[in-house]
N, C-alpha and C positions, 0 to 999 in steps of 0.2 A: 021570786025567791032565788037566792044565790045558790049555785051548785056547790060552792065552797063554804066551809064554816065561817060565820061572821064573828070576828073577835070582839072581846070586851074592850071598851075604850076607857081611858081615864075620865074621871068626872069633870075635869076641866075642858074636855073635848066633847063635841056633839056625840051622844050615845048611839047614834045609828051610823051605818056605813054610808058610802056615797049614793047608794040606791035607796036610802031611807029605811033600811032593815035594822031592827034591833039585834043585839048579840044573840047567838044561838044558845038555847038551853040544852040540858043533857040529852033529851030524846032527839032533838034535831041534830045534835052532833053525832049520835049513833047512826042516824040515817045518812048524813052527809059524808061521813068518813068512808062509807062503803062505795068503792069505785064501780057504780052500777053500769056505766057505759063499757067498762072493761069486762065486768062479769057477764054482761049480755053477749059480747063478742066471743068470750071464752065459751059460754054455753052453746052458742051457735056452732062453733067449730068442734066442740066436744060431741055434740049431737051428730054432726057429720062423721066424726071418727067412729062413733058407735055403729053407724049404719054401714061401715066398711066390713064388718064381720071379721075382725082380726082375731087371732088366737089369744088365749088368756095371757100368756107370757108377753106377747106383743102389746096387748091392751094395757097391761101395767106400765110398760115402758113408754108407750104413746101418751097415756094419760099423765104420767109424771113429767114427761117432756113438755106437754102442753101447759101444765101448771107452771113449770119453770119459765117458759117463754112469756106467759102472761103476767107472771110476777114481775119480770123485768119491764114488760110493757106498762104495768101499773106505775112503777117508779118513774119511767120516762114520761108518762102522761102527766103525773103530778108535778114533776120537775119543770115540765114545759108549760103547763096550763094553769096551775094554781097561782093565785096572787102572791107576789113576793113577800117575804117577811115571815111573821109568826104563823100565818095561816099555812103557807107552803111547808114550813118546818113541821108543823103538827101533822099535816097530811102525809108528809114523807115518812113519818113514823107509823101512823095508824093505818093508812089506806093499804099499803102492801100486805100488812098482817091481816087486815080485814079481807082482802082478796083471797089470801090462803085459807082463812077460816070459812069462806064460802065455797071456794073451788074444791077443796078437799072432800067435803060431803057430797057435792054435786058429782064428783068423779068416783064415788064409792063403788058403783057397779063394775067399773073397769079396773079399779085398783085391787079388787079381790082381797087376798089376805093382807095386803099392804094397808088396807083401811082399818083403823082402830076407832070404833065409835066413841070411846071415852076421850081419846085425843081430840076428836072433832068437837066434842062437848066443851072441853077445857079451852080449846082455841077460840070458840065463840064467846065463852065467858071472859077470857082475857081481853078480847077485842072490845067487848061491851064495857069492861072495867076501864080500859084505856080511853075510850070515848067519853066516859064520865069524868075521868081524872084530867085528861089533857084538854084544857080549854084555852085556846089562844087568847092572849091579852096583850094589847099594844102598850108600849112603854109610856110612862107619864111624861 
């Protein structure tokens, strides 16, 4: 199974990718757009940050800084590792937003008053909507 979304192909071309995988459906796209390797590394460092026992004001800044750094890491990871073309373009739009939609609620304990649950809900909903709407398709 490809880590990246498998695009739709024109009917005149073989419908599967080079690994024999058919194009991803809506649910698969939702899953594949989440940069799980980046979220895992973020969660690891966030947990280490929590264990330092910083003050509430320092925690807000540290958590925000960590989110910002890993947002950039997500963009760099996709730009470097995603297959060129429509798949990379789609991932460059959805994956960074998906990272933010995951990292924000994960960081809620340290963000304190900066965490707005309704904003988190809408961020998750927007990312799911984008994953359903943005389906890479190769040119005919």
